[in-house]
C-alpha positions as a Markdown table, in Angstrom:
| # | Residue | x | y | z |
|---|---|---|---|---|
| 1 | Met | -36.1 | 13.7 | 38.4 |
| 2 | Ser | -34.6 | 10.5 | 36.9 |
| 3 | Ala | -33.5 | 11.0 | 33.3 |
| 4 | Glu | -31.1 | 9.4 | 30.8 |
| 5 | Phe | -30.7 | 8.0 | 27.4 |
| 6 | Ile | -31.4 | 4.2 | 27.5 |
| 7 | Thr | -30.7 | 1.4 | 25.0 |
| 8 | Pro | -33.3 | -1.0 | 23.6 |
| 9 | Asp | -32.3 | -3.8 | 26.0 |
| 10 | Asp | -33.1 | -1.7 | 29.0 |
| 11 | Pro | -36.3 | -3.1 | 30.7 |
| 12 | Arg | -37.3 | 0.4 | 31.6 |
| 13 | Trp | -38.2 | 1.1 | 28.0 |
| 14 | Lys | -41.0 | -1.5 | 27.9 |
| 15 | Ala | -42.0 | -0.7 | 31.5 |
| 16 | Phe | -42.7 | 2.9 | 30.3 |
| 17 | Leu | -44.7 | 1.7 | 27.3 |
| 18 | Ala | -46.9 | -0.4 | 29.6 |
| 19 | Lys | -48.0 | 2.9 | 31.2 |
| 20 | Ala | -48.3 | 5.1 | 28.0 |
| 21 | Ala | -50.4 | 5.2 | 24.9 |
| 22 | His | -48.0 | 4.1 | 22.1 |
| 23 | Asp | -47.7 | 2.5 | 18.6 |
| 24 | Phe | -45.3 | -0.1 | 17.2 |
| 25 | Tyr | -42.9 | 2.7 | 16.2 |
| 26 | His | -42.1 | 3.2 | 19.9 |
| 27 | Leu | -41.2 | -0.5 | 20.5 |
| 28 | Pro | -37.5 | -1.0 | 21.3 |
| 29 | Glu | -37.3 | -3.8 | 18.9 |
| 30 | Tyr | -38.6 | -1.6 | 16.1 |
| 31 | Val | -36.1 | 1.2 | 16.9 |
| 32 | Ser | -33.3 | -1.4 | 16.9 |
| 33 | Phe | -34.5 | -2.7 | 13.5 |
| 34 | Ala | -34.7 | 0.8 | 12.1 |
| 35 | Ala | -31.1 | 1.6 | 13.2 |
| 36 | Arg | -29.8 | -1.2 | 11.0 |
| 37 | Tyr | -31.3 | 0.3 | 7.9 |
| 38 | Glu | -31.3 | 4.1 | 8.6 |
| 39 | Glu | -27.9 | 4.3 | 10.2 |
| 40 | Gly | -27.5 | 5.4 | 13.8 |
| 41 | Glu | -27.4 | 4.2 | 17.4 |
| 42 | Pro | -30.8 | 3.2 | 18.7 |
| 43 | Val | -31.7 | 4.9 | 22.0 |
| 44 | Ala | -34.6 | 6.5 | 23.8 |
| 45 | Phe | -34.6 | 9.5 | 26.1 |
| 46 | Leu | -36.5 | 8.5 | 29.3 |
| 47 | Ala | -37.4 | 11.0 | 32.0 |
| 48 | Glu | -39.7 | 10.5 | 35.0 |
| 49 | Glu | -40.8 | 12.6 | 37.9 |
| 50 | Gln | -43.7 | 12.4 | 40.4 |
| 51 | Gly | -45.8 | 9.9 | 38.5 |
| 52 | Ala | -45.2 | 11.4 | 35.0 |
| 53 | Gly | -42.8 | 10.5 | 32.3 |
| 54 | Leu | -41.5 | 11.3 | 28.8 |
| 55 | Leu | -40.1 | 8.8 | 26.3 |
| 56 | Leu | -38.6 | 9.8 | 22.9 |
| 57 | Pro | -37.1 | 7.1 | 20.6 |
| 58 | Leu | -34.2 | 8.3 | 18.5 |
| 59 | Leu | -31.4 | 7.3 | 16.2 |
| 60 | Ile | -28.1 | 9.1 | 17.1 |
| 61 | Arg | -25.7 | 9.5 | 14.2 |
| 62 | Pro | -22.5 | 11.3 | 13.3 |
| 63 | Leu | -22.6 | 14.7 | 11.7 |
| 64 | Pro | -23.0 | 14.6 | 7.9 |
| 65 | Glu | -19.7 | 13.9 | 6.2 |
| 66 | Asn | -20.2 | 16.7 | 3.7 |
| 67 | Leu | -19.6 | 19.2 | 6.4 |
| 68 | Asn | -15.9 | 18.4 | 6.2 |
| 69 | Ile | -15.4 | 19.6 | 9.8 |
| 70 | Gln | -13.8 | 18.2 | 12.9 |
| 71 | Ser | -16.4 | 18.1 | 15.6 |
| 72 | Asp | -17.4 | 15.9 | 18.5 |
| 73 | Gly | -21.1 | 16.7 | 17.9 |
| 74 | Cys | -23.8 | 14.4 | 16.6 |
| 75 | Asp | -27.4 | 14.6 | 15.4 |
| 76 | Ala | -30.5 | 12.6 | 16.2 |
| 77 | Leu | -33.7 | 11.8 | 14.4 |
| 78 | Ser | -36.8 | 9.7 | 14.8 |
| 79 | Pro | -36.8 | 6.3 | 13.0 |
| 80 | Tyr | -39.0 | 6.0 | 9.9 |
| 81 | Gly | -42.7 | 6.3 | 10.8 |
| 82 | Tyr | -44.3 | 8.1 | 13.6 |
| 83 | Pro | -42.2 | 7.4 | 16.8 |
| 84 | Ala | -43.2 | 10.8 | 18.4 |
| 85 | Pro | -42.4 | 11.7 | 22.0 |
| 86 | Ile | -45.0 | 10.2 | 24.3 |
| 87 | Leu | -46.1 | 10.9 | 27.9 |
| 88 | Tyr | -47.8 | 9.1 | 30.7 |
| 89 | Gly | -49.3 | 10.4 | 33.9 |
| 90 | Ser | -51.1 | 13.5 | 32.5 |
| 91 | Pro | -48.4 | 16.0 | 33.5 |
| 92 | Asp | -49.3 | 19.7 | 33.4 |
| 93 | Glu | -47.5 | 22.2 | 31.2 |
| 94 | Asn | -44.9 | 23.0 | 33.8 |
| 95 | Ala | -44.1 | 19.4 | 34.3 |
| 96 | Ile | -43.8 | 18.8 | 30.6 |
| 97 | Asp | -41.5 | 21.8 | 30.3 |
| 98 | Ala | -39.3 | 20.4 | 33.0 |
| 99 | Leu | -39.1 | 17.0 | 31.3 |
| 100 | Trp | -38.3 | 18.6 | 27.9 |
| 101 | Gln | -35.7 | 20.9 | 29.4 |
| 102 | Lys | -34.0 | 17.8 | 30.9 |
| 103 | Phe | -33.9 | 16.3 | 27.4 |
| 104 | Ile | -32.2 | 19.4 | 26.1 |
| 105 | Glu | -29.7 | 19.4 | 29.0 |
| 106 | Leu | -28.7 | 15.8 | 28.7 |
| 107 | Gly | -28.8 | 15.9 | 24.9 |
| 108 | Lys | -26.3 | 18.7 | 25.0 |
| 109 | Glu | -24.1 | 16.8 | 27.4 |
| 110 | Arg | -24.2 | 13.8 | 25.0 |
| 111 | Gly | -23.1 | 16.1 | 22.2 |
| 112 | Leu | -26.4 | 16.5 | 20.3 |
| 113 | Ile | -26.6 | 19.5 | 18.1 |
| 114 | Ser | -30.0 | 19.1 | 16.5 |
| 115 | Val | -32.9 | 16.6 | 16.6 |
| 116 | Phe | -35.5 | 15.8 | 13.9 |
| 117 | Met | -38.7 | 14.3 | 15.2 |
| 118 | Arg | -41.7 | 12.8 | 13.4 |
| 119 | Met | -44.9 | 13.4 | 15.3 |
| 120 | His | -47.7 | 10.8 | 15.5 |
| 121 | Pro | -51.1 | 11.7 | 13.9 |
| 122 | Leu | -53.1 | 9.8 | 16.5 |
| 123 | Leu | -51.1 | 10.3 | 19.7 |
| 124 | Ser | -51.2 | 13.9 | 20.7 |
| 125 | Phe | -48.4 | 15.8 | 22.5 |
| 126 | Pro | -48.9 | 19.4 | 23.8 |
| 127 | Lys | -48.3 | 21.8 | 21.0 |
| 128 | Glu | -47.3 | 24.6 | 23.3 |
| 129 | Thr | -44.2 | 22.7 | 24.4 |
| 130 | Leu | -43.1 | 21.8 | 20.9 |
| 131 | Gln | -43.5 | 25.3 | 19.7 |
| 132 | Lys | -41.5 | 26.6 | 22.6 |
| 133 | Tyr | -38.5 | 24.5 | 22.0 |
| 134 | Gly | -38.5 | 23.9 | 18.3 |
| 135 | Leu | -40.0 | 24.4 | 14.9 |
| 136 | Leu | -43.1 | 22.5 | 13.8 |
| 137 | Ile | -43.6 | 21.8 | 10.1 |
| 138 | Gln | -46.9 | 20.6 | 8.5 |
| 139 | His | -46.9 | 17.9 | 5.9 |
| 140 | Gly | -49.6 | 16.5 | 3.5 |
| 141 | Gln | -52.7 | 14.7 | 4.8 |
| 142 | Thr | -53.4 | 11.6 | 6.9 |
| 143 | Val | -56.4 | 9.3 | 6.9 |
| 144 | His | -57.8 | 7.0 | 9.6 |
| 145 | Cys | -61.0 | 5.0 | 10.1 |
| 146 | Asp | -62.8 | 5.2 | 13.4 |
| 147 | Leu | -63.5 | 1.6 | 14.3 |
| 148 | Ser | -65.8 | 2.6 | 17.2 |
| 149 | Leu | -68.5 | 3.4 | 14.6 |
| 150 | Ser | -71.3 | 0.9 | 14.1 |
| 151 | Cys | -71.0 | -1.4 | 11.1 |
| 152 | Glu | -74.0 | 0.4 | 9.6 |
| 153 | Asp | -72.4 | 3.8 | 10.0 |
| 154 | Met | -69.1 | 2.6 | 8.5 |
| 155 | Leu | -70.9 | 1.1 | 5.5 |
| 156 | Gly | -73.0 | 4.2 | 5.2 |
| 157 | Gln | -69.9 | 6.4 | 5.0 |
| 158 | Thr | -68.2 | 4.3 | 2.3 |
| 159 | Cys | -68.7 | 6.0 | -1.1 |
| 160 | Lys | -71.1 | 4.4 | -3.6 |
| 161 | Asn | -68.4 | 3.9 | -6.1 |
| 162 | His | -66.2 | 1.9 | -3.7 |
| 163 | Lys | -69.2 | -0.2 | -2.7 |
| 164 | Arg | -69.8 | -1.1 | -6.3 |
| 165 | Asn | -66.1 | -1.9 | -6.8 |
| 166 | Ile | -66.0 | -4.1 | -3.7 |
| 167 | Arg | -69.1 | -6.0 | -4.7 |
| 168 | Lys | -67.7 | -6.5 | -8.2 |
| 169 | Leu | -64.5 | -7.9 | -6.8 |
| 170 | Gln | -66.3 | -10.2 | -4.5 |
| 171 | Asn | -68.7 | -11.4 | -7.3 |
| 172 | Asn | -65.7 | -12.1 | -9.5 |
| 173 | Gly | -64.2 | -14.3 | -6.9 |
| 174 | Phe | -61.6 | -12.0 | -5.3 |
| 175 | Ser | -60.9 | -12.7 | -1.6 |
| 176 | Thr | -58.6 | -11.5 | 1.1 |
| 177 | Val | -56.5 | -13.7 | 3.3 |
| 178 | Arg | -54.9 | -12.6 | 6.6 |
| 179 | Asn | -51.3 | -13.8 | 7.3 |
| 180 | Ala | -50.9 | -15.7 | 4.0 |
| 181 | Trp | -47.2 | -16.0 | 4.6 |
| 182 | Thr | -46.7 | -18.3 | 1.7 |
| 183 | Phe | -47.0 | -15.2 | -0.5 |
| 184 | Trp | -44.4 | -13.3 | 1.5 |
| 185 | His | -41.7 | -13.2 | -1.2 |
| 186 | Gln | -44.2 | -12.5 | -3.9 |
| 187 | Phe | -45.5 | -9.6 | -1.8 |
| 188 | Met | -42.0 | -8.1 | -1.6 |
| 189 | Asp | -41.6 | -8.2 | -5.4 |
| 190 | Val | -45.0 | -6.6 | -6.0 |
| 191 | Tyr | -44.3 | -4.0 | -3.4 |
| 192 | Arg | -41.0 | -3.0 | -5.0 |
| 193 | Ala | -42.6 | -3.0 | -8.5 |
| 194 | Thr | -45.3 | -0.7 | -7.1 |
| 195 | Met | -42.7 | 1.7 | -5.7 |
| 196 | Arg | -40.9 | 1.8 | -9.1 |
| 197 | Arg | -44.2 | 2.4 | -10.9 |
| 198 | Val | -45.0 | 5.4 | -8.8 |
| 199 | Glu | -41.4 | 6.6 | -9.0 |
| 200 | Ala | -40.8 | 6.5 | -5.3 |
| 201 | Lys | -37.5 | 7.4 | -3.8 |
| 202 | Gly | -34.8 | 4.7 | -3.7 |
| 203 | Phe | -35.2 | 4.6 | 0.1 |
| 204 | Tyr | -38.5 | 2.9 | -0.3 |
| 205 | Leu | -37.2 | 0.0 | -2.4 |
| 206 | Phe | -36.7 | -2.2 | 0.6 |
| 207 | Ser | -34.7 | -5.4 | 0.2 |
| 208 | Asp | -35.9 | -8.9 | 1.1 |
| 209 | Glu | -33.6 | -8.7 | 4.1 |
| 210 | Tyr | -35.4 | -5.6 | 5.3 |
| 211 | Phe | -38.8 | -7.3 | 5.2 |
| 212 | Asp | -37.5 | -10.4 | 6.8 |
| 213 | Asp | -35.9 | -8.4 | 9.6 |
| 214 | Leu | -39.1 | -6.4 | 10.1 |
| 215 | Lys | -41.1 | -9.6 | 10.4 |
| 216 | Lys | -38.5 | -11.0 | 12.9 |
| 217 | Ala | -38.6 | -7.8 | 15.0 |
| 218 | Leu | -42.3 | -7.3 | 15.2 |
| 219 | Lys | -43.3 | -11.0 | 15.4 |
| 220 | Asp | -47.1 | -11.3 | 16.0 |
| 221 | Lys | -47.6 | -7.5 | 15.7 |
| 222 | Leu | -47.1 | -7.8 | 12.0 |
| 223 | Asp | -49.9 | -9.0 | 9.7 |
| 224 | Leu | -49.7 | -9.8 | 6.0 |
| 225 | Trp | -53.0 | -9.2 | 4.2 |
| 226 | Val | -53.2 | -10.6 | 0.6 |
| 227 | Val | -55.9 | -10.2 | -2.1 |
| 228 | Leu | -56.2 | -13.2 | -4.3 |
| 229 | Ser | -58.1 | -13.5 | -7.6 |
| 230 | Ala | -60.6 | -16.3 | -8.3 |
| 231 | Asp | -57.7 | -18.3 | -9.8 |
| 232 | Gly | -55.6 | -17.8 | -6.7 |
| 233 | Glu | -53.2 | -15.2 | -8.2 |
| 234 | Phe | -51.6 | -12.6 | -6.0 |
| 235 | Ala | -53.5 | -9.3 | -6.8 |
| 236 | Ala | -52.5 | -7.0 | -4.0 |
| 237 | Gly | -51.0 | -7.1 | -0.5 |
| 238 | Ala | -49.9 | -5.1 | 2.4 |
| 239 | Val | -48.3 | -5.4 | 5.8 |
| 240 | Phe | -50.2 | -4.0 | 8.7 |
| 241 | Thr | -49.2 | -3.7 | 12.4 |
| 242 | Val | -51.5 | -4.1 | 15.4 |
| 243 | Thr | -50.5 | -2.3 | 18.6 |
| 244 | Asn | -52.7 | -1.1 | 21.5 |
| 245 | Gly | -55.9 | -1.0 | 19.4 |
| 246 | Ile | -54.1 | 0.9 | 16.5 |
| 247 | Ile | -54.0 | -0.9 | 13.2 |
| 248 | Glu | -51.3 | 0.7 | 10.9 |
| 249 | Tyr | -51.1 | 0.3 | 7.2 |
| 250 | His | -47.3 | 0.1 | 6.8 |
| 251 | Leu | -46.3 | -0.9 | 3.3 |
| 252 | Gly | -48.3 | -2.3 | 0.3 |
| 253 | Gly | -48.5 | -2.8 | -3.4 |
| 254 | Thr | -50.7 | -4.1 | -6.3 |
| 255 | Ala | -49.7 | -6.4 | -9.1 |
| 256 | Glu | -49.6 | -4.5 | -12.4 |
| 257 | Gln | -52.0 | -6.9 | -14.2 |
| 258 | Phe | -54.7 | -6.1 | -11.6 |
| 259 | Leu | -54.4 | -2.4 | -11.4 |
| 260 | Gly | -57.6 | -1.9 | -13.4 |
| 261 | Val | -59.8 | -3.6 | -10.7 |
| 262 | Ala | -58.2 | -1.9 | -7.7 |
| 263 | Pro | -58.0 | -5.0 | -5.4 |
| 264 | Ser | -56.7 | -2.9 | -2.5 |
| 265 | Lys | -60.2 | -1.5 | -2.0 |
| 266 | Leu | -61.4 | -5.0 | -1.0 |
| 267 | Met | -58.3 | -5.3 | 1.3 |
| 268 | Phe | -58.9 | -2.1 | 3.1 |
| 269 | Tyr | -62.6 | -2.9 | 3.4 |
| 270 | Asp | -61.9 | -6.4 | 4.9 |
| 271 | Val | -59.1 | -5.1 | 7.2 |
| 272 | Arg | -61.5 | -2.4 | 8.5 |
| 273 | Asn | -64.2 | -5.0 | 9.2 |
| 274 | Trp | -61.7 | -7.4 | 10.9 |
| 275 | Gly | -60.4 | -4.6 | 13.1 |
| 276 | Lys | -64.0 | -3.7 | 14.1 |
| 277 | Glu | -64.7 | -7.4 | 15.0 |
| 278 | Glu | -61.5 | -7.7 | 17.0 |
| 279 | Gly | -62.3 | -4.6 | 19.1 |
| 280 | His | -59.5 | -2.4 | 17.8 |
| 281 | Arg | -60.0 | 1.4 | 18.0 |
| 282 | Val | -58.7 | 2.8 | 14.8 |
| 283 | Leu | -57.3 | 1.8 | 11.4 |
| 284 | His | -54.6 | 4.4 | 10.3 |
| 285 | Leu | -54.1 | 4.4 | 6.6 |
| 286 | Gly | -51.4 | 7.0 | 6.6 |
| 287 | Gly | -50.8 | 9.8 | 4.1 |
| 288 | Gly | -48.0 | 11.6 | 2.4 |
| 289 | Leu | -46.3 | 14.9 | 1.7 |
| 290 | Gly | -48.7 | 17.5 | 0.6 |
| 291 | Glu | -47.3 | 17.9 | -2.9 |
| 292 | Arg | -46.6 | 14.2 | -3.4 |
| 293 | Pro | -49.4 | 12.0 | -1.9 |
| 294 | Ile | -48.4 | 8.4 | -1.3 |
| 295 | Pro | -49.9 | 5.7 | -3.7 |
| 296 | Cys | -53.5 | 4.7 | -3.2 |
| 297 | Leu | -54.4 | 7.6 | -0.9 |
| 298 | Ser | -57.5 | 8.4 | -2.9 |
| 299 | Ser | -58.7 | 4.8 | -2.5 |
| 300 | Arg | -58.4 | 5.1 | 1.3 |
| 301 | Arg | -60.4 | 8.3 | 1.5 |
| 302 | Ala | -63.6 | 6.5 | 0.4 |
| 303 | Phe | -63.8 | 4.6 | 3.7 |
| 304 | Pro | -65.2 | 5.9 | 7.0 |
| 305 | Met | -62.5 | 8.2 | 8.2 |
| 306 | Ile | -61.4 | 11.5 | 9.5 |
| 307 | Met | -59.4 | 13.5 | 7.0 |
| 308 | Gln | -57.0 | 16.2 | 8.3 |
| 309 | Thr | -55.0 | 18.7 | 6.3 |
| 310 | Phe | -52.7 | 19.4 | 9.1 |
| 311 | Leu | -54.5 | 22.1 | 11.0 |
| 312 | Pro | -52.7 | 23.0 | 14.2 |
| 313 | Phe | -50.6 | 20.2 | 15.6 |
| 314 | Ala | -53.2 | 17.5 | 16.2 |
| 315 | Trp | -51.9 | 15.5 | 13.3 |
| 316 | Cys | -48.7 | 14.4 | 11.6 |
| 317 | Leu | -46.1 | 17.0 | 12.0 |
| 318 | Thr | -42.3 | 17.1 | 12.1 |
| 319 | Met | -40.3 | 19.0 | 14.6 |
| 320 | Arg | -36.8 | 20.5 | 14.4 |
| 321 | Asn | -35.3 | 21.0 | 17.8 |
| 322 | Met | -31.9 | 22.7 | 18.0 |
| 323 | Ile | -30.1 | 21.4 | 21.1 |
| 324 | Asp | -26.8 | 23.2 | 21.0 |
| 325 | Trp | -27.0 | 26.5 | 19.2 |
| 326 | Lys | -23.3 | 27.3 | 20.0 |
| 327 | Lys | -22.0 | 24.2 | 18.2 |
| 328 | Asn | -24.4 | 24.9 | 15.4 |
| 329 | Gly | -23.0 | 28.4 | 15.1 |
| 330 | Val | -19.4 | 27.1 | 15.0 |
| 331 | Ile | -20.4 | 24.8 | 12.1 |
| 332 | Cys | -22.1 | 27.6 | 10.2 |
| 333 | Leu | -19.2 | 30.0 | 10.7 |
| 334 | Asp | -16.8 | 27.4 | 9.5 |
| 335 | Arg | -18.7 | 26.9 | 6.3 |
| 336 | Leu | -18.9 | 30.7 | 5.8 |
| 337 | Gly | -15.1 | 30.9 | 6.2 |
| 338 | Arg | -14.4 | 28.1 | 3.8 |
| 339 | Thr | -17.0 | 28.7 | 1.2 |
| 340 | Gly | -18.2 | 32.3 | 1.7 |
| 341 | Arg | -21.8 | 31.0 | 1.9 |
| 342 | Leu | -24.1 | 30.3 | 4.8 |
| 343 | Phe | -26.4 | 27.3 | 5.0 |
| 344 | Arg | -30.1 | 27.5 | 4.1 |
| 345 | Ser | -32.4 | 28.7 | 6.9 |
| 346 | Ile | -34.5 | 26.3 | 8.8 |
| 347 | Gly | -37.5 | 25.3 | 6.8 |
| 348 | Arg | -38.4 | 21.9 | 5.5 |
| 349 | Ile | -34.8 | 20.9 | 6.0 |
| 350 | Phe | -33.5 | 19.0 | 9.1 |
| 351 | Asp | -31.3 | 21.8 | 10.5 |
| 352 | Arg | -29.2 | 24.8 | 9.5 |
| 353 | Tyr | -26.4 | 22.7 | 8.2 |
| 354 | Ala | -28.2 | 19.8 | 6.5 |
| 355 | Thr | -29.4 | 20.3 | 3.0 |
| 356 | Thr | -32.2 | 17.7 | 2.8 |
| 357 | Cys | -34.8 | 16.0 | 5.0 |
| 358 | Pro | -33.7 | 12.7 | 6.5 |
| 359 | Lys | -34.2 | 9.5 | 4.3 |
| 360 | Gly | -37.7 | 8.5 | 3.9 |
| 361 | Phe | -39.3 | 11.9 | 4.4 |
């Protein structure tokens, strides 16, 4: 078996992606971009044997400063989004076990103590392996539209209220424009205003530099869709990605003065129809944590879709994988000796010595 941690400039990364189902979150340029804003060293674990392979994009980072402990260990987590482990070659359960065990072995050699992974709602990975080596946690709901449906079926599955809203927007002169980059900076402002309005965490208040770097990293895989009023005013907008037949709604917002007419409904409708015409497979509209749905989720539910409430594994989960239990135990005992208290047990937290989920989750 060949296995190692590789950097984004290693040609084997893209060579692997050419053989595996993947999304933009798995691209080396996206992982490099994420590392600049989420802190950490961008890498991917790559293992291959007998026509099968495993790739896992990660950000490796030092242990949390609040541990106040001298250790040569480190942690790793998935970048923001759904950069789940992916496979090629249809390996059987034993082969997947061998690939994952090699990840644990080399991760321990590298000094990893724990790993936090975000799974992909549309790209499945054998649940049995994940449960064997880590803890799976369910979160919220996710929505996607099946673009293989006929136009008639998609229209028939759109709720009557949304059909009325969309017709009204069209009759009042609202229109959508794909890649209207002249509105790029206005979109950024509207996006941040939307996040403040819904009281999103500070992590989501991305800077102009963040958006510019995202555009530079993804190039033609990033689309800006804008809804304009009859007077040409910016009403709503969002960035979508297009990779291997998957259209991802990434970030979006609505100008406050247009909230009453919900222009994003027209945007999702037109993006869905465009995706169908272009031959893409699915439009993934995302979701949110169960107790705190992301903005506009209710609007998205009215389009042809499959709604999941995180029944077993097939959808967006996170995984906590302890790599080095011995080092983790040393850290926990050190805390007990210094404070008289143990860390919280594994649950929605990252690991036994972190107190919160990673940024953006």
